[in-house]
GULO-395403 format. One record per residue (C-alpha): x, y, z; residue in three letters. Coordinates in pm, whole numbers, plus 32768, in hexadecimal, padded with zeros to 4 digits. Example, Ala and Ser with C-alpha at 12.3 -4.5 7.8 and 13.67 -1.06 7.14 Angstrom:
BEGIN
84CE7E3E830CALA85577F9682CASER
***
This chain:
BEGIN
CB87E58F5363METCBEAE4705451SERCADEE3A1546APROCB0AE37955CAILECA56E47656C9ASPCB45E5865767PROCA88E5625894SERCA9AE40658BELEUCC56E430588DILECC21E556599EASPCB68E4645A8BTHRCC68E34E5A5DALACD7DE42C5A72GLNCCF9E4805BE0GLUCCC6E32C5C49PHECE47E3055C0ELYSCE5AE4035CF2LYSCD6DE3BD5DF4GLYCC1FE3285D9EGLYCCA8E1EB5DCETRPCC40E21B5F38ILECAD4E1ED5EC1VALCB35E0615E78ALACBB2E0445FEEVALCA7DE1286064LEUC9A0E00B5FB3GLYCA71DEB1602CALACA43DF906194LEUC8C1DFBB6157GLYC8ACDE3F611BALAC990DDE16238VALC8CBDE9F631AALAC77CDDEC62CDARGC839DC8962E2LEUC891DCE86458ILEC738DD5264DAILEC69EDC486451THRC653DB0C6510ASPC6B8DA2B640BGLUC7F7D97863F6ARGC894D96962BEPHEC9F7D89B6234ALACB24D9A961F9TRPCB19D97C607AILEC9ACD9C96083LYSCA3DDB50615CTRPCB19DB556059ILECA15DB325F21ARGC938DC2A5FC6LYSCA2CDD2D600CALACAAEDD045EAFLEUC924DD575E2DALAC90FDE645F00GLYCA7EDF0F5E7BALAC9F4DED95D19ILEC890DF535D34VALC959E07B5DDCGLYCA38E0AB5CDCTHRC921E0B55BC8LEUC84FE1A25C91VALC971E2A85CD2TYRC958E2B35B67PHEC80CE30B5B51ALAC7F7E3F25C97VALC939E4C95C72ASNC90BE5965B48PROC7AAE5EA5C17METC7A9E7365D02ASPC780E6A75E39LEUC826E6F35F51ASPC938E5E05FC1SERC8A0E56C6108METC775E5266035TYRC82FE4675F28LYSC8FDE36F603BGLYC7CCE30960D9ILEC740E2C95F7DILEC86AE1DE5F31TYRC884E14F6073ALAC6EEE0D76075SERC712E04E5ED8ALAC84BDF795F8EGLYC77CDF076083ALAC644DEB05FD6LEUC74BDE0F5EA6ALAC71BDCAC5F2CPROC5C9DCBB5F0DASPC5D6DD595DDFILEC6ABDC3D5D2EPHEC626DB2A5DDAGLUC4A2DB8C5D53TRPC52FDBA75BE8ALAC5B6DA695C11LYSC470D9CB5C88ARGC3D2DA6E5B64LYSC4CDDA025A7FVALC4D0D8A05AC7ILEC364D8675ADELYSC347D8D85977GLU
***
């Protein structure tokens, strides 16, 4: 018996086939949020925030994909997670640096 969960392997295979788009959705969610803000950011901040969105989008994919939800709702969850990712990372960074 393999110590690796077969459903995780299936999800990883699905990610390779087309699930990688959630990383793009997460990054686009973060970029969309940057576009609508009045704050001015340097291009490196845009890249960092888009990467945070992509990372969180990917992590959320592995959590949400096995669930029995309509694909439209899954897409909304992925993009929303990506849009909120930069704030979550900044909050965690502040917590770690203070302590």
